[in-house]
C-alpha positions in Angstrom: 16.2 -68.1 2.4 19.8 -68.9 3.1 18.8 -71.6 5.6 16.3 -73.0 3.2 18.9 -73.3 0.5 21.3 -75.1 2.8 18.6 -77.6 3.7 18.2 -78.6 0.1 21.2 -80.9 0.2 19.6 -83.9 1.9 17.0 -84.0 -0.9 19.6 -84.0 -3.6 21.7 -86.6 -1.7 18.8 -88.9 -1.3 18.7 -89.3 -5.1 22.3 -90.7 -5.1 21.8 -93.2 -2.3 25.6 -92.8 -1.6 25.0 -92.0 2.0 23.1 -95.1 3.0 23.8 -98.8 3.6 22.4 -99.6 0.2 25.6 -98.5 -1.5 25.5 -99.9 -5.1 28.2 -102.6 -5.1 29.4 -102.6 -8.7 32.7 -104.1 -9.7 35.3 -101.6 -8.5 38.6 -103.2 -9.5 38.7 -101.1 -12.7 38.0 -97.8 -10.9 41.2 -95.8 -11.0 42.1 -93.8 -7.9 41.7 -90.1 -8.4 44.8 -89.3 -6.4 47.8 -91.4 -5.3 47.8 -92.6 -1.7 50.8 -93.8 0.2 48.7 -96.2 2.3 45.6 -97.0 0.3 42.6 -98.9 1.7 40.1 -100.9 -0.3 37.0 -100.4 1.8 35.6 -103.8 0.8 34.8 -102.6 -2.7 33.0 -99.4 -1.5 35.8 -97.3 -2.9 35.6 -93.5 -2.5 37.0 -93.2 -6.0 33.5 -93.9 -7.4 32.5 -90.5 -6.1 32.9 -87.7 -8.6 33.8 -84.8 -6.3 37.0 -84.8 -4.2 38.5 -82.2 -1.9 41.1 -81.7 0.8 41.4 -80.2 4.2 44.6 -78.4 5.3 46.3 -76.7 8.2 49.7 -75.2 8.9 51.3 -78.7 8.8 50.7 -78.8 5.0 53.4 -76.1 4.5 53.7 -74.2 1.2 50.9 -74.9 -1.3 50.8 -74.2 -5.0 47.0 -73.6 -5.2 46.9 -73.4 -9.0 48.4 -76.9 -9.3 46.0 -78.1 -6.6 43.1 -76.8 -8.6 44.5 -78.3 -11.8 44.8 -81.7 -10.2 41.1 -82.0 -9.8 40.5 -80.8 -6.2 37.0 -79.4 -6.0 36.9 -78.0 -2.5 39.1 -77.3 0.5 38.4 -76.9 4.2 41.0 -74.7 5.9 41.8 -74.7 9.6 41.2 -71.3 11.0 40.9 -71.4 14.8 41.2 -73.6 17.9 39.7 -72.9 21.3 39.3 -69.3 22.3 42.8 -68.0 21.5 44.6 -69.9 18.8 44.6 -69.2 15.0 46.3 -71.3 12.4 49.2 -69.2 11.2 48.6 -70.0 7.6 44.9 -69.6 7.6 44.7 -66.2 5.7 47.4 -67.3 3.3 45.6 -70.5 2.5 42.2 -68.8 2.3 43.6 -66.2 -0.2 45.3 -68.9 -2.2 42.2 -71.0 -2.5 40.1 -68.0 -3.4 42.5 -66.8 -6.1 42.6 -70.3 -7.6 38.8 -70.5 -7.7 38.5 -73.5 -5.3 35.3 -73.5 -3.2 36.5 -73.2 0.4 35.5 -72.8 4.1 37.1 -72.3 7.4 36.9 -74.8 10.3 37.2 -74.4 14.0 38.7 -77.1 16.3 36.5 -77.2 19.4 38.3 -77.0 22.8 36.2 -78.4 25.7 38.0 -76.3 28.3 36.6 -73.0 26.9 33.0 -71.8 26.6 31.0 -72.0 23.4 30.6 -68.2 23.4 34.3 -67.5 23.9 35.1 -69.8 21.0 32.4 -68.4 18.7 33.7 -64.9 19.5 37.2 -66.0 18.5 36.1 -67.6 15.3 34.0 -64.5 14.3 36.9 -62.2 15.2 39.4 -64.0 12.9 37.3 -65.4 10.0 35.8 -62.8 7.7 32.4 -63.5 6.2 33.8 -63.9 2.7 36.3 -66.6 3.9 33.4 -69.1 3.8 32.2 -69.7 0.3 30.9 -73.0 1.7 29.4 -73.3 5.2 31.9 -73.1 8.0 32.8 -76.3 9.9 32.8 -77.2 13.5 35.4 -79.9 14.2 34.5 -82.0 17.3 36.7 -84.9 18.4 38.5 -86.0 21.5 42.1 -84.8 21.7 44.0 -87.1 24.2 47.3 -85.6 23.2 46.4 -82.1 24.2 48.9 -80.7 26.7 46.3 -78.3 28.3 42.9 -79.9 28.1 41.8 -83.5 28.3 38.3 -82.8 29.6 35.6 -85.1 28.3 32.1 -83.7 29.2 29.1 -85.9 29.2 27.1 -86.2 25.9 24.4 -83.8 26.9 26.9 -81.1 27.8 28.8 -81.8 24.5 25.6 -81.4 22.4 24.5 -78.3 24.3 27.9 -76.6 23.8 27.9 -77.5 20.1 24.4 -76.1 19.7 25.3 -72.8 21.2 28.5 -72.4 19.2 26.7 -73.3 15.9 23.8 -71.0 16.6 26.3 -68.1 17.0 28.1 -69.0 13.9 25.0 -69.5 11.8 23.6 -66.1 13.0 26.8 -64.3 12.0 27.6 -66.0 8.6 24.1 -66.9 7.4 25.2 -70.5 6.8 24.4 -73.6 8.9 27.7 -75.1 10.0 28.9 -78.5 8.9 29.9 -80.9 11.7 33.2 -82.8 11.3 33.7 -85.8 13.7 35.4 -89.1 14.3 34.0 -92.5 14.9 34.5 -92.6 18.7 33.3 -89.1 19.3 30.2 -89.7 17.2 29.4 -93.0 18.9 29.7 -91.4 22.4 28.0 -88.1 21.8 26.3 -87.6 18.4 24.5 -90.8 17.4 21.0 -89.7 16.4 21.7 -86.0 17.1 21.8 -82.9 14.8 19.9 -84.5 12.0 19.3 -81.0 10.5 23.1 -80.5 10.0 25.4 -81.8 7.3 28.0 -84.2 8.6 31.6 -84.6 7.4 32.9 -88.0 8.8 36.3 -89.5 9.2 36.5 -93.2 8.0 39.9 -94.2 6.8 39.6 -98.0 7.0 35.9 -98.8 6.5 33.0 -97.2 4.6 31.0 -94.7 6.7 27.9 -96.9 6.4 29.6 -99.5 8.4 30.9 -97.4 11.3 28.3 -94.6 11.3 25.2 -96.7 11.0 22.1 -94.6 10.3 24.1 -91.4 9.8 23.6 -89.6 6.5 26.8 -87.9 5.6 27.7 -85.1 3.1 31.5 -85.4 3.2 33.7 -88.4 3.8 37.4 -88.0 4.9 38.7 -91.3 3.5 42.5 -90.9 3.9 45.2 -88.9 5.7 47.9 -90.2 3.5 46.9 -88.8 0.1 49.2 -87.2 -2.4 48.0 -84.0 -4.0 50.0 -82.2 -6.7 51.0 -78.8 -5.4 51.4 -80.0 -1.8 54.5 -81.7 -0.4 53.9 -84.6 2.0 50.7 -86.4 2.9 47.3 -84.7 2.7 43.8 -85.5 3.9 41.4 -86.2 1.0 37.6 -86.2 1.1 34.7 -86.9 -1.2 31.3 -85.3 -1.5 28.3 -87.7 -1.3 26.5 -86.4 -4.3 27.1 -86.2 -8.1 28.9 -83.5 -9.9 25.6 -81.9 -10.7 24.5 -82.1 -7.1 27.7 -80.4 -6.1 27.4 -77.6 -8.5 23.8 -76.9 -7.5 24.7 -77.0 -3.8 27.7 -74.7 -4.1 25.5 -72.3 -6.1 22.8 -72.3 -3.4 25.1 -71.9 -0.3 27.4 -69.3 -1.8 24.6 -66.7 -2.4 
C-alpha cells in the first residue's frame, strides 16, 4: 500500500500540467516573488513563483537555522543532507532533522552518491545513520558529477550508473517503505538518466531555464530554481525549490506518503 500511495503523485500532477512543455504562459510581471533572491532569474516568463508550494534544501553550509522563523516565512518542506558515500555524515543532519520536525515542516534526508563506493556500502551507511522517522517525505538520492572531489572523479558509463542507482534505491525503499526521489543536474541527466526511472519522482536543478527546456520529456515533481535565495531564519544564500502541483495536491501527497 505504501508503494501504491507514492505512485499516486503522477496522476495528481497530470492535472496541473506544470511539468510539461505546455506550461500556461500567463502574464507573470505582476507575480511577486515568494522569497528574495540575490541573483534572480526570469525564466522567460515561466516563473517558479507561480507555484504555490516552496521548500528548501540544506546542509552544514547553511549554519545555524531558526526553524520556527523558516516555517513562518512560508517554507513548506525541507530536504536535509544526511550522508555521502560510505563513510561521511553531515555534522548538522540530526540537529536540522530535529529542528524541522519540531517546527512541523515536512522533511526528508538525502544521500550524495559517491561513485567510488558500492551501492550496498552506501545504502548500509544511509540506513545506519538515518532513522526511519527522519523521513516524513520519501528519502532522496542525489546523483551528479562532482569534478571538484579530492578523492573520486570516476565517471562510470550510463548503464553502470543506472544499475548502481537501482540497487541503492531498492535497498532504501525496502528499509523505509518509501520509493526514493531522484535529485539530479542537467549534464548528469542528459548523460545517464534521459528516459530512465519513469516510475520515480524527479527533483531537478534548473537555475537559468525552465525544466521543460533543459529536461525535455521529463516529468518532474520538484524544481530547484535558485541557489541564491534568502530565507528568513537562515543567514546567507539558500537553495529554494518548488513542488509541481497545487497546494491541495501537496497536502494529499504528504498525507499519503507519511502514513
